[in-house]
N, C-alpha and C positions, 0 to 999 in steps of 0.2 A: 864768607858766603852767608854765615849765619851771625847776626849780631847778637847782643845780649837779650834783645827783645824776642828772639826766636824767629825773626822774619827772614825768609830767603831772599837774597838779593838778585839783581837780574844778570850779573856776570859770573855765571857758575864755571867752574874749571873744566878741564877736558877729561876729568875722571868722574864716575858715578858719585852722587853725594847721598849718603844714607842718613835718613832723618834720625833724630836723637832718640825718639821713642815710636813704638808702632803706632800707627794712625788706625784706629778702630774705624771700620766702615769704609775702608779703602783697600783696593787690592794691592796696586804698587806701593812699595814702601821706600822708594829711591827716585832721585832726580837725576836724569841722564843727560850728557852732553848732547847738543844738536850737531848732527853731522854736516849741516850747511853752514853752520855759523858759530864763531867763537863766543859770541854773546846771544842770548836768547830771552825771550819773554817766559816768565813762569808765574804761576798762580800764587795767591797769598797763603803762605804756610806758617802756622804757629805751632809751637810745641803742644798747645792744648787742643789743636785740630786744624783740619784743612777746610777752608770755606770754598764752596763752588762758586766760580765767576762765570757769567753769561756775557758773551760779546757778540753783538750783532754784525754779520758780514753780508756783503752784497755781490754775490757772483752774477755773471752775465747769463749763465745757463745753469740747468739743474739736472739734466738727464746725462748721464755718463754711458759711453760705450764700453762694454766689457768684453775684453778679446781673450779671456782665459777659457780653454776647453774643459776646465773642471767646473765651471759654473753653468747651470742649466738655462740662465736667461743672458742675452747679450745687452740688456739695457738695465741700468739701475739708477736710483735716485736716493739721495740722503739729505734730509732736511737739517741734520745736525752734524757737525764735525766734533770728535771727541765723544766720549760716552761715560756718563756718571755712574753706569752699572759697575765699572771697575773690574771687569772680568781680567785676571792676571795673565791669562793666555791669549788675550785678544790679538788677532792678526793684523788689526787695523791700527794698533799703537804707532807703528813707525810714520804713518801718514801725518801725524801731528807735527813732524819735523818740518813739512812743507809750509806749515802756517807760522812757523818761528817758535814753537813750543816743544817741550820735551816729551818723548814717548812714555815716561813713567808716570809719576804723579800728575804732571800737568794734564795728560791725556784724559783723565777722569775728573779733574778739577777745574779745567778751563774749557768750556762748552761753547763752540761757535754756532750761532744760530742763524739760519737762513729764513728770515721771515718773509722774503718774497718768493719762497719755493712755490707755493700753490699758483701765483701768478706767472712765474716762469714755466710751470708745467702746462698751464692753459695755453700759453703763447706757444709752446714747443708742438703740442698735439693739435693745434688748429692751423697749423702751416699747411699751405696748399698741397705740398708734396709728401706730407706725413702719412706713413702707412701703420696701422695699428698693429702692434705687438706687445706682449706682456713686459711692463716695467717692474723691477724689483725694488721695493722699499726696503731699505736696511742692507744694501750691498756692502756697506762699509761699517756703519754705526747704527745703533737701534733706534728706530723712528719711534718708539714708545717708551724711550727712556724717561725718568721722572719729570723733567720740565715740560714735557709734552702735556701732562695734566693741565698745566696752566695755559701754555701757548696755542695748543690745539692746531699746530700746522699740519700734522699729519692728517688730522680729520678734514681739514680744509682741502688737502690734496685728494683725499677720498671723494670729496664732494665734486671736485672738478672731474675726476675720473667717472663718476656715476653720471653726471650731467652729460658727458660725451660718450658714454657707454664705452670706455676705454679699459682694457684688462690691466689688473694690478696683482703682483704677488707679494706677499708680506712674510718676513721672518722677524720673530721677535722673541724676547725673554721675559716680557712684561705682561701681566694679566690686564694692564691698562687698555689692552686692545678690546676688551669687552665693552668699554665706554661706547665704542663705535659700531655696536651690534647692529643698530637700525640701518646704518648704510650698508654694512657687509651683508646683511640678509638680502637687501634689494639686489646688490651686485651678484650675490651667489645664485639667485633665482634666475639670473640671465647668464650664468657661467662666466662672470667677469673678474672673479677674485679666488685666489687660493692662499691659505695660511699655513706657515710652518711655525710651530712653537719649539724653541730650542730647550731641551731639557737634558742636563747633563748627568743626573744621577738621582738618588733618593735620600741621601745622607744630608740632612739639614745643617749638620755641624760643619761639614765640609763645604757646603754652598756658602756658609757666611764669611769664610775667609778666602774662597776660590773666586766667587763672583758676588761680592758683598751687598750691592745695591739692586740686585735683580729681585723678581718677585720669588716668593718661596716656591719650593717644588710642588707643594701642595696646591697653591693657587694656579701654577701652571697646568697641573693636570686638571683642575676645575675649569680653567679656561679652555682647555681642548674639549671637555665634555659640554660646555655651554655653547661653544662654537658649532660642535658637531650636532647638537640637538636643534640648533636653529638653522640647520641646512648649509652650513658653511664648510666646504671642503678643508679639512685640517689634518696635517700630517706632523710628525714629530722628528726632530733631527737631534741625535745625540752628538752634539758638536762642542768641544771635542772629547774624544776618548783618550783618557791620559793612562798610560801603564802604571799599574800599582797604586792608582789613586781612585779611579771610578770604573775601571774596565770590569771588575766583578759584578757591577750592577746593570750590565747590558740586558740580561733577560728580565730583570724586575722592570727597568724602564720600558722594554717593549711590551711586556704583559700589561702594565698599567696604561700605557699609551692606548693599547687596543681596547682595553676595558672602559676607557673614558671616551671611545669613539673616534680615535685617529684612524684614517684609512691606510696609513703607511709609516714606516719609520726607516730613516737612513742614518748614516754616521760620517764623521770626519775624525781622523787621527790627529792628534796635537802636532804642531810643528812650531818652532820657535824662531821665527824668521827675524833677522835684523836686531832691533833694540828689544824685542820680546824676550830673547834669551837671557840678558842680564836681569830683566825685570823678574822673570820667572825663577832664576837661580837664586836671586835675593830673597824672593818671597818664600821659597821652599826651605831655604836654609834657616829662615826666621821661624816659620811656622810648623814644618815637618822635618827637622834636620835628620832624624833617624831614617827617614825614607829617601833622603836627597840622592846619594849615590845610585840606589837602586833605580829610581825614577829617571834620572838623567841618562843613565847608561841604556836604558830601554828605549828611551826617546831616540838616542843616537843610533841605537841598533836598527830602528825602522826607517832611518834616513840616510843610510849609507855611511854611518859613522860620524854624522855631523848634526847640529840642530838647525842649520841654515839650508833647508831643502827648498829649491825653487823650481823643481822639475815638474812641468806640466804633466798630469796623469798619474803622478807618483806622490807628489808633496802632500795630498789630503788623504791618501790611502795607505801611503807607506810601503814598505817591501820586506821580504824576509820572513822568518818562521812566525813571529809574533803577529806581524800584520795578516799573515795568512789565516791564523787562528781567530783574529777578531772578525775578518771577512766571513769565515765559515759559521761562526757563532751568530752573526747578524743575519746571515741567510737562513739559518735554522730558526731563528727567532721570527723572522717574517714569514716563513712557511708555517710555523706553528700558531701565530697569533694573528695573522693578516690574511690569511687564504680567502676569507670571505669577501675581500676587497678586489680580488682579481677580476678583471673584465668590466669594472665599473668605469665609465667615462668622466674623466675629470679634466678633459681639454678645455681650454679657453674658447669662447665663442667670440670671433673677430669680425663677424658679419655686421653687428649692431653699429659699429663705429661709423661707417660711411653715412648712415642715416641721421646719427645724432652729432656728427662733427661740428655742424653749425645748427644749434637748436632753433634759431631763427627761421630756418627753412620750414620747421614743421608748421609754421603759422600760414603758410601758403598752400 
């Protein structure tokens, strides 16, 4: 699997392969077998570091129907597959298997790019029978991950949405969203956009190993402030809360979110679905071995004794005593810090779409 040059070959075995040294700036520290294939494609991995590889792909459609009752929107759109942010807990890791890559290191070092996403989005929302409803950007992987700074695919999608007055919801961990402040302001004035910034804590040392290529917590709170000050509805989602790692920071995150102008805060409890479990276990064993048993036991306790919780309505909230405590704490934090937002209308305006579906009609 590893030659003397340190390059990972394409025919990895059926057991996880651990890299010879910890790769700084990466979340996963392991290559995993692909459950769909004995042989799989992997990124370029050297002992000296992992190089990110970008591959253009050409899907026929870009909007996905979401059939999970746990998700507030039933349409999503992802201009990228894989995510260089490298969040070790990311629930989207197993989806990389469908593209022939592993859910470990390749998920964050092999990024599949959908350059045609804006055109596909335009094609979808201008169909004769299309009815406007919010489309969630980043339902799977972050639409503002680092390569977006160069490619501007997400910005082009927003331009299409604004042209046709189509509602968009965005969730991101990257302060790069501020680059598109001009478009977001225009859309917000017509109630066509809402933003959620994912902030998992305040401990920067923890962030650097937990989600290594995301924006710093300080920059994310500043993004919340700048969005809010420019009239863009922005909430915070503490996702995920991980027992004995960041749960003690819940009230700090809530307080700072409110102070920076967020109108609400929500949370998701961690779950280690499919290949996320071995990635996370390998990570915590290498970075925080003294906490490993405590953290894993608590995660299992909130998911019926297993890491693999796929039950709708439970998988993101958990169950049992610990889950109840987190739920009560978040309810208290929202009551304490966000009561001023109660009653404010943040609903999307869907009425503009019909008029702007075909902008050429406005010429007559």
